[in-house]
Every structure is written in structure tokens, then in C-alpha cells.
C-alpha positions in Angstrom: 0.0 0.0 0.0 1.3 3.4 -0.8 1.6 6.0 1.9 0.1 6.2 5.4 -3.6 7.2 4.8 -4.6 3.8 3.4 -3.5 1.7 6.4 -4.9 4.2 8.8 -8.3 4.4 7.1 -8.4 0.6 6.8 -7.5 0.1 10.5 -10.2 2.6 11.6 -12.9 1.0 9.5 -12.0 -2.5 10.8 -11.9 -1.2 14.4 -15.4 0.4 14.0 -16.8 -2.9 12.5 -15.3 -5.0 15.3 -16.6 -2.6 18.0 -20.1 -2.9 16.5 -19.9 -6.7 16.2 -19.2 -7.0 19.9 -22.3 -5.2 21.0 -25.6 -7.0 21.6 -27.9 -5.8 18.9 -31.3 -6.9 17.5 -31.2 -8.9 14.3 -33.0 -7.0 11.6 -35.3 -8.9 9.4 -33.9 -7.4 6.3 -30.4 -6.2 5.3 -29.4 -2.6 6.1 -29.8 -1.7 2.5 -28.6 1.9 2.8 -25.3 1.0 4.5 -24.7 -1.8 2.0 -25.6 0.5 -0.9 -23.3 3.2 0.3 -20.4 0.7 0.7 -21.2 -0.7 -2.7 -21.3 2.7 -4.5 -18.2 3.8 -2.7 -16.6 0.5 -3.7 -17.4 0.8 -7.4 -16.3 4.5 -7.5 -13.0 3.7 -5.6 -12.3 0.7 -7.9 -12.9 2.9 -11.0 -10.5 5.5 -9.6 -8.0 2.8 -8.7 -8.1 1.3 -12.2 -7.7 4.8 -13.7 -4.7 5.5 -11.5 -3.1 2.1 -12.3 -3.7 2.4 -16.0 -2.4 5.9 -16.5 0.8 4.8 -18.2 0.0 1.2 -19.2 -2.9 -1.3 -19.2 -3.6 -3.7 -16.4 -2.0 -7.1 -16.7 -3.9 -10.4 -16.5 -2.2 -11.3 -13.1 -3.4 -7.9 -11.7 -7.0 -8.5 -12.8 -6.9 -12.0 -11.4 -5.6 -10.7 -8.0 -8.4 -8.1 -7.8 -11.0 -10.8 -8.6 -9.4 -13.2 -6.0 -9.4 -10.4 -3.4 -13.1 -9.8 -3.8 -13.9 -13.5 -4.0 -12.1 -14.1 -0.7 -14.6 -11.8 1.0 -17.3 -14.4 0.6 -15.8 -17.4 2.5 -14.4 -15.1 5.2 -18.0 -13.7 5.7 -19.3 -17.2 5.9 -16.8 -18.4 8.5 -17.3 -15.2 10.6 -21.1 -15.6 10.5 -20.8 -19.0 12.2 -19.1 -17.3 15.2 -21.8 -14.8 15.9 -24.1 -15.8 18.8 -27.8 -15.5 18.0 -30.5 -16.0 20.6 -34.1 -15.0 21.4 -34.2 -12.0 23.8 -36.7 -11.5 26.6 -39.2 -9.7 24.3 -39.0 -12.6 21.8 -36.8 -10.6 19.5 -33.6 -12.1 17.9 -30.4 -10.7 19.4 -26.9 -11.1 18.1 -23.4 -10.5 19.4 -20.0 -11.4 18.0 -17.5 -13.5 20.0 -13.8 -13.2 20.5 -13.5 -15.5 17.6 -15.5 -13.1 15.5 -13.1 -10.4 16.4 -10.1 -12.6 15.5 -11.7 -13.5 12.2 -12.3 -9.8 11.4 -8.6 -9.2 12.0 -7.8 -12.2 9.7 -10.1 -10.7 7.1 -8.4 -7.3 7.4 -4.9 -8.9 7.2 -6.0 -11.0 4.1 -7.2 -7.8 2.4 -4.2 -5.8 3.3 -1.9 -8.6 2.0 -3.8 -8.8 -1.2 -3.6 -5.0 -1.5 0.1 -5.1 -1.3 0.3 -7.9 -3.9 -2.0 -6.1 -6.3 0.0 -2.9 -6.0 3.2 -4.8 -6.5 1.9 -6.0 -9.9 1.2 -2.5 -11.0 3.8 0.2 -11.4 1.7 3.0 -10.2 -1.6 3.8 -8.6 -3.6 2.6 -5.6 -5.5 -0.3 -7.2 -5.1 -2.6 -4.2 -6.5 0.0 -1.7 -9.3 0.8 -4.1 -10.8 -2.7 -3.5 -11.4 -2.1 0.2 -15.0 -0.8 0.1 -16.2 -3.5 -2.2 -14.4 -6.2 -0.1 -16.1 -4.9 3.0 -19.5 -4.6 1.3 -19.3 -8.2 0.1 -18.0 -9.8 3.3 -20.3 -7.8 5.5 -23.4 -8.6 3.3 -22.6 -12.3 3.4 -22.1 -12.4 7.1 -25.3 -10.4 7.7 -27.3 -12.6 5.4 -26.2 -15.7 7.3 -26.8 -14.2 10.7 -30.4 -13.3 9.6 -30.8 -16.9 8.6 -29.6 -18.1 12.0 -32.1 -15.8 13.6 -34.9 -17.3 11.5 -33.8 -20.8 12.7 -34.2 -19.8 16.3 -37.8 -19.0 15.5 -37.7 -15.2 15.7 
């Protein structure tokens, strides 16, 4: 990753997500569409800017494109694994509640490390630009959406 802002921003985002995961919260019946849409739109815009910055002097190579695809694809299984660590139960009012565990936290840190490692690898394959960092929002949108979907399914299974 080039420069200091990328790691700082990424660390802050992951810290906020982990903090939220460790709080007891109700499980919503539907996805938080606005938050996911914002992450998705930011992700598409950031990726477009990242591609533009990386292709300023030469086109992307096939290995770079594959690494970007693999980075985004890794978000899915990591979201699946994390979802299995979230505790879901029926609260006193009959509403489904959720809270991440210490393992959820550890897996968010693993997810962040995987993304940051892939960022470095992507940027190593390009001579210029911030293509690796530009995948962050889409990566978060995907992994968070997968985890949220599976947690909602867990809540449905506990009869709430």
C-alpha cells in the first residue's frame, strides 16, 4: 500500500466494525440496504479510480486483474466463517439478538490482514496507482453482506 492514509483508514474501518460486532444488537429482518448500498457505491467508485490511476501509463496485466478478482472473492468465504461465530438468541421480548464473539473479532482481524496482504500484492503487480487499496469498500460490502445474510438466517432458525 502506498503512503500512510490507506492503512490508517483501513484500520479505523475495521476497528469500528469490530466494535459494532461485539455489542448486543437486534437482528434486523432485512439487510441494512442503505449502508450496503453506500459501501457498494463507494466501492465501485473507488475501484474505478483505482483502475484509472493504475492504467495511467500502461494497461492492467492479467495477473493484476486475477488478483483483484481473488481479493473480492475471498470476502465471501471469510464472511461465511465469521457468521458462524456470531451468537444469535431469542431475547426476553422474543426478538432475535446477536453478538460477535472473541473468535468473530479474531476473524475480522484475519479478514483485514488478508485484504491488506492482497492490496500489497496487487499494488506490487502495478507500477503506479492505488488499485489494491481501491478494493477495500467492495471487499467490506461483500464480506459484511454475506455475514449479515447468514446471521439473519440463523435468527430465522431460532424462531424469531
